[in-house]
N, C-alpha and C positions, 0 to 999 in steps of 0.2 A: 574159702579156697582163693579169692581173689588176691588176698594178701599174699599168699603163698607163690602165686602166679606172677606177681609184682616183683617179689624178692629174686625169683628165678631169672625174670628178664634183666634186673639190675647185675645180678651176678654174672651173667652172659656178657653184658656191656663191659664191666670191669675186667672180666677175663681177656675179652678182646681187645681192650686198650693195653693191657699187661703185655699181651702177645705182640701187638704193634710196636710198642716201646722197646721190647726185648730185640725184635728184628732190626729196628732203627740203630740200636747201639751196639749190635753185633760186630765182631771183627770182620772187615771185608776179606773176602776169599780170593785167591790168587785166581788169575784167568784159566790156569790148566785145571783148577778145583771146580770151578763154574762151567768149564766146558764151553767158553766163550768163544764164538767164531769171529775170526778177522775177516775183513773183506777188502777187496781192491778191484778197481776197475780196468778195463782193457777196451780201446777203440782202435779199429782198425779200418784205414781209408785204402780202399783196394785200387785207386787210381781210375776206376771209371766210373766214379760218383757214388759207389756203394759204400756204405757205413756199417759196421758191424761192431756191436757192443756186447760186452760181457761182464757181469759181476761175478768174481771168484772168491768163494769162501775157503779159509784155510784155518787150522787151530794152531799152527806154529806162530810164534812172535814175529817172524819175517820169512819170507820165501824170495828166491830170485825172480827176476823179469823172465827168464826163460821158464822158471816152474810155473808163473803166471799164464804164460802162453800155453804150456802144456796143460794146465788145468782147465783152461777155456773151453776145451772141447774142440777148438777149431782145428782142422788139419794143417799141419805145417811141415817143411822140410828144412833140415839145418845141417850145418857141418861143423865139426868141432876143430879148432885151430889151437894148438898147445900155448901159443903166446896170447892170443885175443879171446880164446873162448868160443862160444858159439856165433855162427854166422848164420843168419835167418836167410833161406834161399826162396822160399815160397810160404804164402799163408792163404788158406782157405782157396786154393786152387790158382792163386796167382802169384806169378813169379817164375822160379825154376825148381826142377827137382834137385835133390841133394847130390846127385852123379854128376850134374851139370850145374854147380851151383851160381856160378856167375855167367850164365848163358846169355842174360840180357844187359850185361855191365861191359863198357857203359852204354847207354846212358841210364839204364833203370836197375834199381836195387830197392830194397826194404830200408827204410831210415827209421830209427827208433828215437820215440820222443817221451818226455816225462812232463806231466802237469804239475805245476808249482803254484803256491799262493799269488805270485805275480803273472801266471800264465804259462804256456806251453813254450818248452824249449827241447832243442836237441839233446839227446842224452850224452854225456861226457864218457859213459862207458857202455859195454855192450850188454845185453840182456842176462848173460850168465853172471855178469860181475855186479849187475844192480842189486840193490837190496830194497824189497818190497815190504812195506808194513801196512797195517790197517789205515784205510782210508786213502790209499796212493792210487794214483790213475796212470796207466802207461799207455802210449799209443804208437802205432806203426802206419806209415805211408809208403805206398809203392810210388816211387819216383819215376818221372819219364824225363826225357831231354828238354820238354817245354815247361817242366813244372817249376813254379817257385814255391817251395813246399810252405805250408803254414797250416797248423792245425786250427780250425775254427774255434774261436773263443766260446762259442755256445756250447762246445762239448765240455761237459762238466764231469759229473761222476755218475757213470752208469748205475751205480749201487744206490744212489740217493733216492731213486722212486722206490727202490724195494725195501727200505727201512721202514718196519713198523713196530711201535712200541706197544706192548700189550701188558697190562697189570690186570691179575687176578686177586681179588680179595673174598675172604670166605663170607657167606651169607648167614646172618643171624636171624633167627626167626623170633 
C-alpha cells in the first residue's frame, strides 16, 4: 500500500500543477465578465475643519462626478442648469438648500477639486461633466470669504486603506 499512496500523492501534485498552468495561460476575462468593481474616492471639507471621506464602488467603466457624490451616501442639494449642468448647493448639511441654492453666495459656495498625479487642482468642469474612472479622487471645499482654498496634500485616496488582495489556493492532502 505505501507505493500506491506515493503514486496517488504524486498524481495529485501533477494535477495541481497542470491546473495552475492552465489558469496562468487562460485568456484574460473582461471586467464585465469578472464583475470587477471600480472604486473612486471622495473627500469633502466642510469649512469648519470637518473632513468627510468616502470610497465609492461602481461596476461601470466610468461615472460622472455627480454620480460619485450621489453614490457616496452623503446628503446633498443641487440644481440643474441647462448650460452648465448640476450646481452643488449643499453637502452633508453645509451650504444651501436647492430652493435657495446661492443663499450664501458671495462669498460662500462649494468648490470642486480633482486629485491628479501632480497634486490637487480646481476642476475645469462641473461634477455632471466630470468623467470619474477607477482610482480617481474628487474633492469638495465649502469656501468662505476668508478662505484661501487648498486641498491638504496629505489627502490621498480614501480607497487605499480599503484595498486588500486575497488569494485562495486549493489545499492538497
